[in-house]
C-alpha positions in Angstrom: 35.2 6.4 17.3 31.7 5.2 16.4 30.9 1.7 17.5 27.9 0.2 15.6 25.3 2.7 16.7 26.1 3.1 20.3 26.2 6.9 20.0 23.4 9.2 18.8 23.9 12.1 16.4 24.0 14.6 19.3 26.7 12.6 21.1 24.3 10.9 23.6 25.7 7.6 24.8 23.5 4.5 24.9 23.6 1.5 27.1 22.9 -2.1 26.0 19.9 -3.8 27.7 18.9 -7.5 27.6 17.7 -8.4 24.1 20.1 -6.1 22.3 18.0 -2.9 22.3 19.5 0.4 23.1 18.0 3.0 25.4 19.0 6.7 25.2 19.8 8.3 28.6 17.5 11.2 27.7 14.5 8.9 26.7 12.2 10.3 24.0 13.9 12.3 21.2 13.6 16.1 21.5 10.8 17.6 19.4 12.9 19.6 17.0 12.2 20.1 13.3 14.6 20.8 10.3 13.4 21.7 6.8 14.2 19.5 3.8 15.9 22.6 2.3 18.5 22.5 5.1 18.9 18.8 4.9 19.7 19.0 1.2 22.1 21.9 1.8 24.0 19.8 4.3 24.1 16.8 2.0 25.5 18.9 -0.8 28.1 20.4 1.6 29.3 16.8 2.1 29.5 16.3 -1.7 26.5 14.0 -2.0 25.5 14.0 -5.7 23.0 11.1 -6.2 19.7 10.4 -4.5 17.3 7.5 -4.8 14.6 5.9 -2.6 11.0 5.1 -1.9 8.8 7.8 -0.4 7.6 7.9 3.2 5.3 10.5 4.9 8.1 11.3 7.4 10.2 12.8 4.5 7.6 15.5 3.7 8.5 17.0 0.4 12.1 15.7 0.2 11.6 13.6 -2.9 10.0 16.5 -4.9 12.6 19.0 -3.6 15.6 16.8 -4.6 14.0 16.2 -8.0 14.1 20.0 -8.6 17.7 20.4 -7.4 20.1 20.6 -10.3 23.1 19.8 -8.0 21.8 16.3 -7.2 20.9 13.6 -9.7 17.8 11.8 -8.4 16.0 8.5 -9.5 12.5 7.7 -8.1 13.0 3.9 -7.6 10.1 1.4 -7.5 11.6 -0.6 -4.6 14.2 0.0 -1.9 16.5 -2.7 -3.3 16.5 -1.0 -6.7 17.2 2.4 -5.1 20.2 1.0 -3.3 21.4 -0.7 -6.5 21.1 2.6 -8.4 23.1 4.3 -5.7 25.8 1.6 -6.0 26.0 2.1 -9.7 26.4 5.9 -9.2 29.0 5.3 -6.5 31.0 3.0 -8.9 30.9 6.0 -11.4 32.3 8.3 -8.7 29.2 10.0 -7.3 28.6 10.0 -3.5 25.1 8.6 -3.0 22.2 8.6 -0.4 19.2 6.3 -0.3 16.0 7.3 1.5 13.6 4.6 2.7 11.1 3.7 5.4 12.4 1.2 8.0 9.8 -1.3 6.7 11.8 -1.3 3.5 14.9 -2.6 5.3 13.6 -6.1 4.5 13.8 -5.2 0.7 17.5 -4.1 0.8 19.0 -6.9 3.0 20.1 -8.9 0.0 21.8 -6.0 -2.0 23.2 -4.6 1.3 24.9 -7.9 2.2 25.8 -9.4 -1.2 26.5 -6.2 -3.1 27.3 -3.2 -0.9 29.2 -5.0 1.9 30.9 -7.7 -0.2 32.2 -5.1 -2.7 32.9 -2.5 0.0 30.8 0.3 -1.6 29.4 2.2 1.5 26.2 4.2 1.1 24.4 6.7 3.3 21.0 5.4 4.3 18.3 7.9 5.3 15.7 5.8 7.1 12.4 7.0 8.4 11.4 5.1 11.6 7.8 4.0 11.8 6.6 2.1 14.9 9.3 3.5 17.1 9.1 2.1 20.7 8.5 5.7 21.8 5.5 6.0 19.5 3.0 3.2 20.4 0.2 5.1 18.6 1.5 4.2 15.2 -0.3 1.7 12.9 0.2 -2.0 13.9 1.9 -3.0 10.7 4.9 -0.9 11.8 5.2 -2.4 15.3 7.5 -5.3 14.6 10.0 -3.5 12.4 9.9 -0.4 14.6 11.0 -2.5 17.5 13.6 -4.3 15.5 15.2 -1.5 13.4 18.2 -0.9 15.8 18.9 -4.6 16.3 18.7 -5.3 12.6 21.1 -2.6 11.7 23.5 -3.9 14.4 23.1 -7.4 13.1 24.1 -6.2 9.6 27.1 -4.3 11.1 25.7 -1.0 9.9 26.5 1.9 12.3 23.6 4.3 12.8 22.6 7.5 14.6 19.2 8.8 15.6 18.6 12.2 14.2 17.8 14.9 16.8 15.9 17.2 14.5 18.5 19.9 14.3 21.0 21.0 11.6 23.9 20.5 14.1 22.7 16.9 14.8 22.3 16.0 11.2 25.8 17.4 10.4 27.2 15.4 13.3 25.6 12.3 11.8 27.2 13.0 8.4 30.6 13.4 10.1 30.1 9.9 11.7 29.1 8.6 8.3 32.5 9.8 7.0 34.2 7.7 9.8 32.2 4.7 8.8 33.0 5.1 5.1 36.7 5.1 5.8 36.1 1.6 7.2 34.0 0.7 4.1 30.8 0.6 6.1 27.5 2.1 5.2 25.9 4.4 7.7 22.2 5.0 8.6 20.6 8.2 9.9 17.2 7.4 11.6 14.5 10.0 11.2 11.5 10.2 13.4 8.0 11.6 12.8 7.9 15.4 12.6 11.6 15.9 12.5 11.6 17.1 8.8 9.4 19.9 7.6 8.5 20.9 4.0 10.8 23.5 2.5 9.6 26.8 1.2 8.3 27.2 -2.4 7.4 23.6 -3.3 3.8 22.6 -3.6 3.4 18.9 -3.0 -0.3 18.6 -2.5 -1.6 15.8 -4.6 -4.6 17.8 -5.6 -2.4 19.7 -8.0 -3.1 16.8 -10.4 -6.8 16.5 -9.5 -8.0 17.8 -12.9 -6.0 15.3 -15.0 -8.6 12.6 -14.7 -12.3 12.8 -13.9 -12.5 10.1 -11.3 -10.8 9.9 -7.9 -10.2 6.7 -5.9 -13.4 7.0 -4.0 -15.4 7.4 -7.2 -13.8 4.4 -8.7 -14.4 2.2 -5.7 -18.1 3.2 -5.6 -18.4 2.0 -9.2 -16.5 -1.2 -8.5 -18.5 -1.9 -5.3 -21.8 -1.6 -7.2 -20.6 -4.3 -9.6 -19.5 -6.8 -6.8 -21.7 -9.6 -5.6 -22.0 -10.1 -1.8 -20.0 -13.3 -2.2 -17.1 -11.8 -4.1 -13.8 -11.5 -2.1 -11.7 -8.4 -2.2 -8.0 -7.9 -1.2 -7.0 -4.2 -1.2 -3.6 -2.7 -1.1 -2.1 -0.7 1.8 -2.7 3.0 2.1 -5.5 5.2 0.9 -7.1 2.5 -1.3 -7.8 0.3 1.7 -9.0 3.3 3.7 -11.3 4.5 1.0 -12.8 1.0 0.5 -13.3 0.7 4.3 -15.1 4.1 4.3 -17.3 3.3 1.3 -18.0 -0.5 1.4 -16.8 -2.3 4.6 -17.8 -6.0 4.4 -16.5 -9.3 5.8 -15.2 -10.3 2.4 -12.7 -7.5 2.3 -9.1 -8.2 3.4 -7.4 -4.9 3.9 -3.6 -5.1 3.5 -1.7 -3.4 6.3 1.8 -2.6 5.1 3.4 -5.1 2.6 3.4 -2.7 -0.3 3.4 -4.5 -3.6 2.1 -7.8 -2.4 -1.7 -7.3 -2.7 -2.1 -9.0 -6.1 -0.1 -12.1 -5.1 -2.2 -12.5 -1.9 -5.4 -12.1 -3.9 -4.2 -14.5 -6.6 -3.2 -17.0 -4.0 -6.8 -16.9 -2.6 -8.2 -17.3 -6.1 -6.0 -20.3 -6.9 -6.9 -22.0 -3.6 -10.6 -21.3 -3.9 -11.5 -21.5 -7.6 -15.3 -21.4 -6.7 -15.1 -17.8 -5.5 -14.5 -14.6 -7.4 -11.5 -12.7 -6.1 -10.7 -9.0 -6.8 -7.3 -7.4 -6.1 -7.6 -3.6 -5.6 -4.1 -2.3 -6.3 -2.2 0.9 -6.9 0.4 2.0 -9.4 3.2 2.3 -6.8 2.4 -1.2 -5.5 2.4 -2.7 -8.9 5.6 -1.0 -9.9 7.4 -2.2 -6.7 6.9 -5.9 -7.6 6.0 -5.9 -11.3 7.3 -9.5 -11.7 4.2 -10.8 -10.0 2.2 -10.0 -13.2 4.2 -12.6 -15.0 3.5 -15.1 -12.3 -0.2 -14.4 -12.3 -0.4 -14.7 -16.1 1.4 -18.0 -15.9 -0.8 -19.4 -13.0 -3.9 -18.0 -14.8 -6.5 -18.1 -12.0 -9.8 -17.9 -14.0 -11.7 -16.4 -11.1 -9.3 -13.4 -10.6 -9.7 -9.7 -11.4 -6.8 -7.4 -10.9 -7.9 -3.7 -10.7 -5.2 -1.0 -10.6 -6.2 2.5 -9.6 -3.4 4.6 -11.1 -3.0 8.1 -9.7 0.6 8.4 -10.8 1.9 9.0 -7.3 2.3 8.0 -3.7 -0.6 10.1 -2.3 -0.7 8.6 1.2 3.0 9.6 1.8 2.7 13.1 0.5 1.9 13.0 -3.3 5.4 12.1 -4.5 5.4 11.1 -8.2 5.6 7.5 -9.3 6.9 6.5 -12.7 3.6 5.1 -14.0 3.0 8.3 -16.0 5.7 7.1 -18.4 4.8 3.4 -18.3 2.0 1.4 -19.8 1.0 -1.1 -17.0 -1.8 -2.5 -19.1 0.6 -3.3 -21.9 2.8 -5.2 -19.4 -0.2 -7.2 -18.3 -0.9 -8.2 -21.9 2.7 -9.3 -22.3 2.5 -11.3 -19.1 -0.5 -13.4 -20.2 -3.6 -11.9 -18.6 -6.6 -13.2 -20.5 -8.2 -9.8 -21.0 -7.0 -6.2 -20.3 -8.9 -2.9 -20.2 -7.9 0.7 -19.7 -10.5 3.1 -18.2 -10.7 6.8 -17.6 -14.4 7.7 -17.4 -17.2 6.5 -15.2 -18.9 4.7 -18.1 -15.8 2.9 -19.1 -15.1 1.7 -15.6 -18.6 0.6 -15.0 -18.8 -1.4 -18.2 -15.3 -3.0 -17.7 -15.9 -4.0 -14.1 -19.3 -5.6 -14.9 -17.9 -7.5 -17.9 -14.7 -8.6 -16.1 -16.5 -9.9 -13.1 -18.7 -12.2 -15.3 -16.0 -13.5 -17.7 -13.2 -16.0 -17.3 -10.0 -14.4 -16.2 -7.4 -13.5 -15.1 -8.4 -9.9 -16.0 -6.4 -6.7 -15.7 -8.3 -3.5 -15.4 -6.3 -0.2 -15.2 -8.2 2.9 -14.2 -6.6 6.3 -14.3 -7.7 8.4 -11.4 -6.8 11.8 -9.9 -5.1 12.4 -6.6 -8.0 13.9 -4.6 -9.3 12.1 -1.5 -11.7 12.6 1.3 -10.2 14.9 3.9 -11.1 12.6 6.8 -10.3 9.0 5.7 -10.9 6.5 8.6 -8.3 3.9 9.3 -9.2 0.3 9.2 -7.7 -0.2 12.6 -10.3 2.2 14.1 -12.6 -0.8 13.9 -10.6 -4.0 13.5 -7.2 -5.2 14.5 -5.4 -7.0 11.6 -6.1 -10.3 13.2 -9.9 -9.5 13.5 -9.9 -8.5 9.8 -8.2 -11.8 8.9 -10.7 -13.9 10.9 -13.7 -12.1 9.4 -12.3 -12.6 5.9 -11.7 -16.3 6.5 -15.2 -16.8 7.7 -16.6 -15.2 4.6 -14.1 -17.1 2.5 -15.2 -20.5 3.8 -18.9 -20.0 3.2 -19.8 -22.5 0.4 -20.5 -20.4 -2.7 -20.1 -21.1 -6.4 -20.5 -19.0 -9.5 -20.3 -19.5 -13.2 -17.9 -17.8 -15.5 -18.4 -17.1 -19.2 -15.4 -18.2 -21.3 -14.0 -15.4 -23.4 -11.1 -15.3 -25.9 -7.9 -13.7 -24.8 -7.7 -10.1 -25.8 -5.1 -7.3 -25.8 -5.3 -3.9 -24.1 -8.2 -1.7 -25.2 
């Protein structure tokens, strides 16, 4: 019988070492790959009927493929906690559910896991992509801590788990172990490594399929915004391609590039603005990030930092993880900002609209919200911020720029709605 993750999907036994980590007797996982088509077929064989989650690049085209599968109901959730809650609701209604997430998202589901799933004995299958695995030291630094803690965290939460071996047989073995866990009212986690899932046949997931929808891409928008910035302006950019594009186009000491922590860029930037009212602060955000923690818009509207500009580059997808669709296409984020109390709100599509809105917003009293619709095309060779700075070095450079004594004058403007 499975005992809290001590056995891998292929039956390999693990031994406990000091500190609680587990080391496989065969070391690094075998380099095997299974298609998402096969994964879904195996899930359906085990009667899974509901799917939700937050995308990760390790899952390739899984989210698009499941959205096209008529045998599985799917919901693209804005956060991991919401995905798990959707799955619990579906389970209460009699549908067997699976939740897909990156291991960084484990932090977002601890509360519903413990106070909803476990208390009410509603077990769920967790499909977890593992970034920062101890066997993959080359991964980005924001994944290092959670990568080293994933096994121990699942053990601490009494959630049995298996490391996927990249084969259909191994995945089916994990699903059989999940059945054993479900009988004991326990959720079960299958841990997926980089390269173990490949795209299925017949589904195009390249984000450039939407490249013609809007004239500007993220790089175009950031060039326009950078031209409007003064050297003393401070910028906090969200994780993913937005930070990497900003780093490519306009690297400067006053840029703080978020590494990980999806959804928290605007709160960090607003915190800087409130603590340093003499400096202009710009949050460069994305639609997926805003959707993940939309409640922060209400907090920013309430705190009302007058030196704050919130720019959202909305490409209606999670491009850095494979182009999976977000739900922003059916939402009006600028209307939400109006309702939350931002002083002025603008919606932009063209170069002229963005140039005018950025210039005006940077001169006037905020908080401002500027939504720019962009397409999903990017440079094919985006550098990573970590190719030049460690996260700590970036922090130190930003703090030096922040503490230079600078002041600026804002023009008071009446509050306005979305335009």
